[in-house]
PQR file of N, CA, C, O and H, with PARSE charges and radii, in Angstrom:
ATOM      1  N   UNK A   1      63.995 239.235 -11.371 -0.4000 1.5000
ATOM      2  CA  UNK A   1      64.661 239.449 -12.647 -0.0000 2.0000
ATOM      3  C   UNK A   1      66.044 238.802 -12.592  0.5500 1.7000
ATOM      4  O   UNK A   1      66.748 238.931 -11.590 -0.5500 1.4000
ATOM      5  N   UNK A   2      66.427 238.126 -13.633 -0.4000 1.5000
ATOM      6  CA  UNK A   2      67.741 237.483 -13.717 -0.0000 2.0000
ATOM      7  C   UNK A   2      68.788 238.506 -14.102  0.5500 1.7000
ATOM      8  O   UNK A   2      68.588 239.257 -15.056 -0.5500 1.4000
ATOM      9  H   UNK A   2      65.856 238.022 -14.446  0.4000 1.0000
ATOM     10  N   UNK A   3      69.909 238.557 -13.381 -0.4000 1.5000
ATOM     11  CA  UNK A   3      70.974 239.502 -13.738 -0.0000 2.0000
ATOM     12  C   UNK A   3      71.488 239.214 -15.147  0.5500 1.7000
ATOM     13  O   UNK A   3      71.594 238.058 -15.555 -0.5500 1.4000
ATOM     14  H   UNK A   3      70.072 237.946 -12.606  0.4000 1.0000
ATOM     15  N   UNK A   4      71.804 240.275 -15.881 -0.4000 1.5000
ATOM     16  CA  UNK A   4      72.314 240.118 -17.245 -0.0000 2.0000
ATOM     17  C   UNK A   4      73.832 240.176 -17.302  0.5500 1.7000
ATOM     18  O   UNK A   4      74.429 239.918 -18.347 -0.5500 1.4000
ATOM     19  H   UNK A   4      71.718 241.215 -15.550  0.4000 1.0000
ATOM     20  N   UNK A   5      74.453 240.514 -16.185 -0.4000 1.5000
ATOM     21  CA  UNK A   5      75.907 240.615 -16.134 -0.0000 2.0000
ATOM     22  C   UNK A   5      76.402 239.951 -14.856  0.5500 1.7000
ATOM     23  O   UNK A   5      75.665 239.882 -13.872 -0.5500 1.4000
ATOM     24  H   UNK A   5      73.968 240.724 -15.336  0.4000 1.0000
ATOM     25  N   UNK A   6      77.629 239.464 -14.855 -0.4000 1.5000
ATOM     26  CA  UNK A   6      78.151 238.830 -13.641 -0.0000 2.0000
ATOM     27  C   UNK A   6      78.292 239.832 -12.502  0.5500 1.7000
ATOM     28  O   UNK A   6      78.489 241.025 -12.734 -0.5500 1.4000
ATOM     29  H   UNK A   6      78.228 239.519 -15.654  0.4000 1.0000
ATOM     30  N   UNK A   7      78.190 239.343 -11.278 -0.4000 1.5000
ATOM     31  CA  UNK A   7      78.358 240.199 -10.108 -0.0000 2.0000
ATOM     32  C   UNK A   7      79.825 240.618 -10.015  0.5500 1.7000
ATOM     33  O   UNK A   7      80.705 239.770  -9.867 -0.5500 1.4000
ATOM     34  H   UNK A   7      78.030 238.374 -11.089  0.4000 1.0000
ATOM     35  N   UNK A   8      80.090 241.911 -10.099 -0.4000 1.5000
ATOM     36  CA  UNK A   8      81.449 242.434 -10.088 -0.0000 2.0000
ATOM     37  C   UNK A   8      81.485 243.674  -9.208  0.5500 1.7000
ATOM     38  O   UNK A   8      80.928 244.710  -9.569 -0.5500 1.4000
ATOM     39  H   UNK A   8      79.375 242.600 -10.219  0.4000 1.0000
ATOM     40  N   UNK A   9      82.138 243.573  -8.053 -0.4000 1.5000
ATOM     41  CA  UNK A   9      82.238 244.713  -7.142 -0.0000 2.0000
ATOM     42  C   UNK A   9      82.944 245.865  -7.847  0.5500 1.7000
ATOM     43  O   UNK A   9      84.013 245.676  -8.427 -0.5500 1.4000
ATOM     44  H   UNK A   9      82.590 242.731  -7.760  0.4000 1.0000
ATOM     45  N   UNK A  10      82.360 247.037  -7.801 -0.4000 1.5000
ATOM     46  CA  UNK A  10      82.953 248.219  -8.429 -0.0000 2.0000
ATOM     47  C   UNK A  10      82.796 248.235  -9.939  0.5500 1.7000
ATOM     48  O   UNK A  10      83.472 249.009 -10.618 -0.5500 1.4000
ATOM     49  H   UNK A  10      81.492 247.190  -7.330  0.4000 1.0000
ATOM     50  N   UNK A  11      81.915 247.395 -10.483 -0.4000 1.5000
ATOM     51  CA  UNK A  11      81.722 247.329 -11.930 -0.0000 2.0000
ATOM     52  C   UNK A  11      81.129 248.615 -12.486  0.5500 1.7000
ATOM     53  O   UNK A  11      80.293 249.259 -11.851 -0.5500 1.4000
ATOM     54  H   UNK A  11      81.366 246.766  -9.932  0.4000 1.0000
ATOM     55  N   UNK A  12      81.570 248.971 -13.666 -0.4000 1.5000
ATOM     56  CA  UNK A  12      81.088 250.171 -14.360 -0.0000 2.0000
ATOM     57  C   UNK A  12      80.776 249.787 -15.799  0.5500 1.7000
ATOM     58  O   UNK A  12      81.526 249.037 -16.423 -0.5500 1.4000
ATOM     59  H   UNK A  12      82.248 248.448 -14.182  0.4000 1.0000
ATOM     60  N   UNK A  13      79.673 250.300 -16.323 -0.4000 1.5000
ATOM     61  CA  UNK A  13      79.347 250.079 -17.725 -0.0000 2.0000
ATOM     62  C   UNK A  13      79.075 251.415 -18.388  0.5500 1.7000
ATOM     63  O   UNK A  13      78.782 252.407 -17.721 -0.5500 1.4000
ATOM     64  H   UNK A  13      79.064 250.909 -15.817  0.4000 1.0000
ATOM     65  N   UNK A  14      79.173 251.429 -19.702 -0.4000 1.5000
ATOM     66  CA  UNK A  14      78.951 252.663 -20.467 -0.0000 2.0000
ATOM     67  C   UNK A  14      77.833 252.403 -21.467  0.5500 1.7000
ATOM     68  O   UNK A  14      77.783 251.346 -22.097 -0.5500 1.4000
ATOM     69  H   UNK A  14      79.411 250.623 -20.244  0.4000 1.0000
ATOM     70  N   UNK A  15      76.943 253.373 -21.607 -0.4000 1.5000
ATOM     71  CA  UNK A  15      75.815 253.228 -22.524 -0.0000 2.0000
ATOM     72  C   UNK A  15      75.445 254.575 -23.131  0.5500 1.7000
ATOM     73  O   UNK A  15      75.743 255.629 -22.569 -0.5500 1.4000
ATOM     74  H   UNK A  15      76.984 254.232 -21.096  0.4000 1.0000
ATOM     75  N   UNK A  16      74.790 254.522 -24.286 -0.4000 1.5000
ATOM     76  CA  UNK A  16      74.235 255.730 -24.890 -0.0000 2.0000
ATOM     77  C   UNK A  16      72.716 255.770 -24.728  0.5500 1.7000
ATOM     78  O   UNK A  16      72.048 256.639 -25.289 -0.5500 1.4000
ATOM     79  H   UNK A  16      74.547 253.666 -24.743  0.4000 1.0000
ATOM     80  N   UNK A  17      72.173 254.820 -23.954 -0.4000 1.5000
ATOM     81  CA  UNK A  17      70.733 254.732 -23.730 -0.0000 2.0000
ATOM     82  C   UNK A  17      70.360 255.330 -22.377  0.5500 1.7000
ATOM     83  O   UNK A  17      70.777 254.834 -21.330 -0.5500 1.4000
ATOM     84  H   UNK A  17      72.715 254.114 -23.499  0.4000 1.0000
ATOM     85  N   UNK A  18      69.578 256.392 -22.412 -0.4000 1.5000
ATOM     86  CA  UNK A  18      69.133 257.019 -21.173 -0.0000 2.0000
ATOM     87  C   UNK A  18      68.302 256.077 -20.321  0.5500 1.7000
ATOM     88  O   UNK A  18      68.437 256.056 -19.098 -0.5500 1.4000
ATOM     89  H   UNK A  18      69.239 256.796 -23.262  0.4000 1.0000
ATOM     90  N   UNK A  19      67.438 255.293 -20.966 -0.4000 1.5000
ATOM     91  CA  UNK A  19      66.589 254.355 -20.233 -0.0000 2.0000
ATOM     92  C   UNK A  19      67.435 253.279 -19.555  0.5500 1.7000
ATOM     93  O   UNK A  19      67.214 252.960 -18.387 -0.5500 1.4000
ATOM     94  H   UNK A  19      67.328 255.309 -21.960  0.4000 1.0000
ATOM     95  N   UNK A  20      68.406 252.716 -20.288 -0.4000 1.5000
ATOM     96  CA  UNK A  20      69.271 251.700 -19.698 -0.0000 2.0000
ATOM     97  C   UNK A  20      70.125 252.306 -18.592  0.5500 1.7000
ATOM     98  O   UNK A  20      70.355 251.663 -17.568 -0.5500 1.4000
ATOM     99  H   UNK A  20      68.585 252.975 -21.237  0.4000 1.0000
ATOM    100  N   UNK A  21      70.599 253.535 -18.785 -0.4000 1.5000
ATOM    101  CA  UNK A  21      71.411 254.199 -17.762 -0.0000 2.0000
ATOM    102  C   UNK A  21      70.612 254.364 -16.469  0.5500 1.7000
ATOM    103  O   UNK A  21      71.170 254.286 -15.375 -0.5500 1.4000
ATOM    104  H   UNK A  21      70.412 254.058 -19.617  0.4000 1.0000
ATOM    105  N   UNK A  22      69.315 254.591 -16.600 -0.4000 1.5000
ATOM    106  CA  UNK A  22      68.461 254.760 -15.432 -0.0000 2.0000
ATOM    107  C   UNK A  22      68.252 253.443 -14.682  0.5500 1.7000
ATOM    108  O   UNK A  22      68.357 253.399 -13.457 -0.5500 1.4000
ATOM    109  H   UNK A  22      68.862 254.655 -17.489  0.4000 1.0000
ATOM    110  N   UNK A  23      67.959 252.377 -15.420 -0.4000 1.5000
ATOM    111  CA  UNK A  23      67.620 251.097 -14.799 -0.0000 2.0000
ATOM    112  C   UNK A  23      68.816 250.200 -14.497  0.5500 1.7000
ATOM    113  O   UNK A  23      68.705 249.309 -13.655 -0.5500 1.4000
ATOM    114  H   UNK A  23      67.874 252.413 -16.416  0.4000 1.0000
ATOM    115  N   UNK A  24      69.944 250.403 -15.150 -0.4000 1.5000
ATOM    116  CA  UNK A  24      71.097 249.499 -15.009 -0.0000 2.0000
ATOM    117  C   UNK A  24      71.616 249.361 -13.577  0.5500 1.7000
ATOM    118  O   UNK A  24      71.882 248.237 -13.149 -0.5500 1.4000
ATOM    119  H   UNK A  24      70.034 251.127 -15.834  0.4000 1.0000
ATOM    120  N   UNK A  25      71.772 250.445 -12.816 -0.4000 1.5000
ATOM    121  CA  UNK A  25      72.300 250.249 -11.458 -0.0000 2.0000
ATOM    122  C   UNK A  25      71.445 249.305 -10.615  0.5500 1.7000
ATOM    123  O   UNK A  25      71.981 248.475  -9.880 -0.5500 1.4000
ATOM    124  H   UNK A  25      71.557 251.358 -13.164  0.4000 1.0000
ATOM    125  N   UNK A  26      70.153 249.421 -10.713 -0.4000 1.5000
ATOM    126  CA  UNK A  26      69.268 248.549  -9.947 -0.0000 2.0000
ATOM    127  C   UNK A  26      69.239 247.120 -10.466  0.5500 1.7000
ATOM    128  O   UNK A  26      69.105 246.173  -9.691 -0.5500 1.4000
ATOM    129  H   UNK A  26      69.717 250.095 -11.310  0.4000 1.0000
ATOM    130  N   UNK A  27      69.365 246.968 -11.775 -0.4000 1.5000
ATOM    131  CA  UNK A  27      69.306 245.638 -12.379 -0.0000 2.0000
ATOM    132  C   UNK A  27      70.647 244.917 -12.384  0.5500 1.7000
ATOM    133  O   UNK A  27      70.682 243.687 -12.350 -0.5500 1.4000
ATOM    134  H   UNK A  27      69.474 247.738 -12.405  0.4000 1.0000
ATOM    135  N   UNK A  28      71.745 245.657 -12.427 -0.4000 1.5000
ATOM    136  CA  UNK A  28      73.060 245.027 -12.559 -0.0000 2.0000
ATOM    137  C   UNK A  28      73.963 245.244 -11.354  0.5500 1.7000
ATOM    138  O   UNK A  28      74.867 244.445 -11.113 -0.5500 1.4000
ATOM    139  H   UNK A  28      71.717 246.656 -12.455  0.4000 1.0000
ATOM    140  N   UNK A  29      73.734 246.313 -10.592 -0.4000 1.5000
ATOM    141  CA  UNK A  29      74.622 246.661  -9.492 -0.0000 2.0000
ATOM    142  C   UNK A  29      75.845 247.435  -9.954  0.5500 1.7000
ATOM    143  O   UNK A  29      76.706 247.775  -9.142 -0.5500 1.4000
ATOM    144  H   UNK A  29      72.999 246.962 -10.788  0.4000 1.0000
ATOM    145  N   UNK A  30      75.932 247.718 -11.249 -0.4000 1.5000
ATOM    146  CA  UNK A  30      77.070 248.435 -11.807 -0.0000 2.0000
ATOM    147  C   UNK A  30      76.794 249.941 -11.807  0.5500 1.7000
ATOM    148  O   UNK A  30      75.643 250.370 -11.890 -0.5500 1.4000
ATOM    149  H   UNK A  30      75.233 247.442 -11.908  0.4000 1.0000
ATOM    150  N   UNK A  31      77.851 250.728 -11.715 -0.4000 1.5000
ATOM    151  CA  UNK A  31      77.743 252.167 -11.931 -0.0000 2.0000
ATOM    152  C   UNK A  31      77.626 252.386 -13.443  0.5500 1.7000
ATOM    153  O   UNK A  31      77.958 251.495 -14.226 -0.5500 1.4000
ATOM    154  H   UNK A  31      78.786 250.380 -11.648  0.4000 1.0000
ATOM    155  N   UNK A  32      77.159 253.559 -13.852 -0.4000 1.5000
ATOM    156  CA  UNK A  32      76.909 253.824 -15.269 -0.0000 2.0000
ATOM    157  C   UNK A  32      77.612 255.094 -15.724  0.5500 1.7000
ATOM    158  O   UNK A  32      77.615 256.110 -15.028 -0.5500 1.4000
ATOM    159  H   UNK A  32      76.890 254.282 -13.216  0.4000 1.0000
ATOM    160  N   UNK A  33      78.205 255.012 -16.904 -0.4000 1.5000
ATOM    161  CA  UNK A  33      78.706 256.187 -17.610 -0.0000 2.0000
ATOM    162  C   UNK A  33      77.788 256.380 -18.806  0.5500 1.7000
ATOM    163  O   UNK A  33      77.578 255.453 -19.588 -0.5500 1.4000
ATOM    164  H   UNK A  33      78.202 254.188 -17.469  0.4000 1.0000
ATOM    165  N   UNK A  34      77.241 257.579 -18.951 -0.4000 1.5000
ATOM    166  CA  UNK A  34      76.324 257.889 -20.049 -0.0000 2.0000
ATOM    167  C   UNK A  34      77.074 258.733 -21.063  0.5500 1.7000
ATOM    168  O   UNK A  34      77.655 259.758 -20.708 -0.5500 1.4000
ATOM    169  H   UNK A  34      77.411 258.332 -18.316  0.4000 1.0000
ATOM    170  N   UNK A  35      77.068 258.314 -22.326 -0.4000 1.5000
ATOM    171  CA  UNK A  35      77.834 259.029 -23.349 -0.0000 2.0000
ATOM    172  C   UNK A  35      77.185 258.834 -24.710  0.5500 1.7000
ATOM    173  O   UNK A  35      76.223 258.080 -24.857 -0.5500 1.4000
ATOM    174  H   UNK A  35      76.596 257.481 -22.615  0.4000 1.0000
ATOM    175  N   UNK A  36      77.726 259.523 -25.692 -0.4000 1.5000
ATOM    176  CA  UNK A  36      77.246 259.374 -27.062 -0.0000 2.0000
ATOM    177  C   UNK A  36      77.654 258.012 -27.611  0.5500 1.7000
ATOM    178  O   UNK A  36      78.532 257.348 -27.059 -0.5500 1.4000
ATOM    179  H   UNK A  36      78.507 260.136 -25.572  0.4000 1.0000
ATOM    180  N   UNK A  37      77.019 257.606 -28.690 -0.4000 1.5000
ATOM    181  CA  UNK A  37      77.377 256.341 -29.329 -0.0000 2.0000
ATOM    182  C   UNK A  37      78.836 256.366 -29.769  0.5500 1.7000
ATOM    183  O   UNK A  37      79.554 255.381 -29.596 -0.5500 1.4000
ATOM    184  H   UNK A  37      76.306 258.145 -29.139  0.4000 1.0000
ATOM    185  N   UNK A  38      79.275 257.479 -30.335 -0.4000 1.5000
ATOM    186  CA  UNK A  38      80.669 257.602 -30.779 -0.0000 2.0000
ATOM    187  C   UNK A  38      81.630 257.419 -29.603  0.5500 1.7000
ATOM    188  O   UNK A  38      82.652 256.747 -29.742 -0.5500 1.4000
ATOM    189  H   UNK A  38      78.692 258.279 -30.476  0.4000 1.0000
ATOM    190  N   UNK A  39      81.314 258.005 -28.457 -0.4000 1.5000
ATOM    191  CA  UNK A  39      82.171 257.856 -27.275 -0.0000 2.0000
ATOM    192  C   UNK A  39      82.147 256.424 -26.747  0.5500 1.7000
ATOM    193  O   UNK A  39      83.174 255.926 -26.285 -0.5500 1.4000
ATOM    194  H   UNK A  39      80.483 258.550 -28.344  0.4000 1.0000
ATOM    195  N   UNK A  40      81.004 255.758 -26.806 -0.4000 1.5000
ATOM    196  CA  UNK A  40      80.923 254.356 -26.379 -0.0000 2.0000
ATOM    197  C   UNK A  40      81.799 253.481 -27.273  0.5500 1.7000
ATOM    198  O   UNK A  40      82.509 252.603 -26.783 -0.5500 1.4000
ATOM    199  H   UNK A  40      80.170 256.163 -27.181  0.4000 1.0000
ATOM    200  N   UNK A  41      81.748 253.720 -28.585 -0.4000 1.5000
ATOM    201  CA  UNK A  41      82.560 252.937 -29.518 -0.0000 2.0000
ATOM    202  C   UNK A  41      84.041 253.217 -29.289  0.5500 1.7000
ATOM    203  O   UNK A  41      84.841 252.284 -29.212 -0.5500 1.4000
ATOM    204  H   UNK A  41      81.171 254.433 -28.983  0.4000 1.0000
ATOM    205  N   UNK A  42      84.411 254.480 -29.178 -0.4000 1.5000
ATOM    206  CA  UNK A  42      85.822 254.836 -28.952 -0.0000 2.0000
ATOM    207  C   UNK A  42      86.325 254.250 -27.635  0.5500 1.7000
ATOM    208  O   UNK A  42      87.464 253.790 -27.558 -0.5500 1.4000
ATOM    209  H   UNK A  42      83.761 255.237 -29.240  0.4000 1.0000
ATOM    210  N   UNK A  43      85.496 254.261 -26.615 -0.4000 1.5000
ATOM    211  CA  UNK A  43      85.877 253.676 -25.328 -0.0000 2.0000
ATOM    212  C   UNK A  43      86.103 252.179 -25.453  0.5500 1.7000
ATOM    213  O   UNK A  43      87.011 251.624 -24.834 -0.5500 1.4000
ATOM    214  H   UNK A  43      84.570 254.634 -26.678  0.4000 1.0000
ATOM    215  N   UNK A  44      85.273 251.529 -26.255 -0.4000 1.5000
ATOM    216  CA  UNK A  44      85.436 250.101 -26.486 -0.0000 2.0000
ATOM    217  C   UNK A  44      86.754 249.811 -27.203  0.5500 1.7000
ATOM    218  O   UNK A  44      87.432 248.832 -26.892 -0.5500 1.4000
ATOM    219  H   UNK A  44      84.535 251.980 -26.758  0.4000 1.0000
ATOM    220  N   UNK A  45      87.107 250.655 -28.151 -0.4000 1.5000
ATOM    221  CA  UNK A  45      88.345 250.471 -28.913 -0.0000 2.0000
ATOM    222  C   UNK A  45      89.574 250.709 -28.031  0.5500 1.7000
ATOM    223  O   UNK A  45      90.534 249.941 -28.084 -0.5500 1.4000
ATOM    224  H   UNK A  45      86.556 251.450 -28.403  0.4000 1.0000
ATOM    225  N   UNK A  46      89.545 251.768 -27.224 -0.4000 1.5000
ATOM    226  CA  UNK A  46      90.712 252.118 -26.403 -0.0000 2.0000
ATOM    227  C   UNK A  46      90.787 251.334 -25.098  0.5500 1.7000
ATOM    228  O   UNK A  46      91.858 251.205 -24.505 -0.5500 1.4000
ATOM    229  H   UNK A  46      88.765 252.392 -27.180  0.4000 1.0000
ATOM    230  N   UNK A  47      89.640 250.810 -24.654 -0.4000 1.5000
ATOM    231  CA  UNK A  47      89.630 250.068 -23.398 -0.0000 2.0000
ATOM    232  C   UNK A  47      89.551 250.944 -22.168  0.5500 1.7000
ATOM    233  O   UNK A  47      89.782 250.473 -21.054 -0.5500 1.4000
ATOM    234  H   UNK A  47      88.770 250.915 -25.136  0.4000 1.0000
ATOM    235  N   UNK A  48      89.226 252.219 -22.353 -0.4000 1.5000
ATOM    236  CA  UNK A  48      89.060 253.146 -21.217 -0.0000 2.0000
ATOM    237  C   UNK A  48      88.013 254.185 -21.607  0.5500 1.7000
ATOM    238  O   UNK A  48      87.830 254.457 -22.794 -0.5500 1.4000
ATOM    239  H   UNK A  48      89.038 252.602 -23.257  0.4000 1.0000
ATOM    240  N   UNK A  49      87.325 254.767 -20.632 -0.4000 1.5000
ATOM    241  CA  UNK A  49      86.288 255.753 -20.962 -0.0000 2.0000
ATOM    242  C   UNK A  49      86.859 256.946 -21.716  0.5500 1.7000
ATOM    243  O   UNK A  49      87.872 257.527 -21.325 -0.5500 1.4000
ATOM    244  H   UNK A  49      87.473 254.546 -19.668  0.4000 1.0000
ATOM    245  N   UNK A  50      86.186 257.296 -22.806 -0.4000 1.5000
ATOM    246  CA  UNK A  50      86.594 258.429 -23.629 -0.0000 2.0000
ATOM    247  C   UNK A  50      85.376 259.323 -23.840  0.5500 1.7000
ATOM    248  O   UNK A  50      84.310 258.854 -24.238 -0.5500 1.4000
ATOM    249  H   UNK A  50      85.364 256.824 -23.124  0.4000 1.0000
ATOM    250  N   UNK A  51      85.545 260.596 -23.572 -0.4000 1.5000
ATOM    251  CA  UNK A  51      84.466 261.572 -23.760 -0.0000 2.0000
ATOM    252  C   UNK A  51      84.995 262.686 -24.646  0.5500 1.7000
ATOM    253  O   UNK A  51      85.935 263.387 -24.271 -0.5500 1.4000
ATOM    254  H   UNK A  51      86.411 260.977 -23.249  0.4000 1.0000
ATOM    255  N   UNK A  52      84.394 262.853 -25.826 -0.4000 1.5000
ATOM    256  CA  UNK A  52      84.851 263.886 -26.743 -0.0000 2.0000
ATOM    257  C   UNK A  52      83.938 265.108 -26.757  0.5500 1.7000
ATOM    258  O   UNK A  52      84.358 266.186 -27.178 -0.5500 1.4000
ATOM    259  H   UNK A  52      83.631 262.284 -26.130  0.4000 1.0000
ATOM    260  N   UNK A  53      82.703 264.957 -26.306 -0.4000 1.5000
ATOM    261  CA  UNK A  53      81.732 266.044 -26.383 -0.0000 2.0000
ATOM    262  C   UNK A  53      81.394 266.600 -25.011  0.5500 1.7000
ATOM    263  O   UNK A  53      80.219 266.714 -24.662 -0.5500 1.4000
ATOM    264  H   UNK A  53      82.361 264.081 -25.964  0.4000 1.0000
ATOM    265  N   UNK A  54      82.409 266.947 -24.229 -0.4000 1.5000
ATOM    266  CA  UNK A  54      82.171 267.498 -22.899 -0.0000 2.0000
ATOM    267  C   UNK A  54      81.989 269.005 -23.006  0.5500 1.7000
ATOM    268  O   UNK A  54      82.862 269.712 -23.508 -0.5500 1.4000
ATOM    269  H   UNK A  54      83.363 266.854 -24.512  0.4000 1.0000
ATOM    270  N   UNK A  55      80.841 269.492 -22.527 -0.4000 1.5000
ATOM    271  CA  UNK A  55      80.558 270.931 -22.546 -0.0000 2.0000
ATOM    272  C   UNK A  55      81.379 271.635 -21.474  0.5500 1.7000
ATOM    273  O   UNK A  55      81.546 271.122 -20.367 -0.5500 1.4000
ATOM    274  H   UNK A  55      80.131 268.918 -22.119  0.4000 1.0000
ATOM    275  N   UNK A  56      81.882 272.797 -21.808 -0.4000 1.5000
ATOM    276  CA  UNK A  56      82.699 273.561 -20.853 -0.0000 2.0000
ATOM    277  C   UNK A  56      81.838 274.352 -19.916  0.5500 1.7000
ATOM    278  O   UNK A  56      82.354 275.054 -19.046 -0.5500 1.4000
ATOM    279  H   UNK A  56      81.747 273.214 -22.707  0.4000 1.0000
TER
END
């Protein structure tokens, strides 16, 4: 399989897809943050991971 992202040591990606979150580490070598679509969009806007729906 051809990598879809450049090789980046310590790379992290964020997704709202459970299936992609499962397969991404093996396919990309990146760590994964799993969040809602709203949190993914907000993280993209701010440039840092944002989680608004964290259960206590």
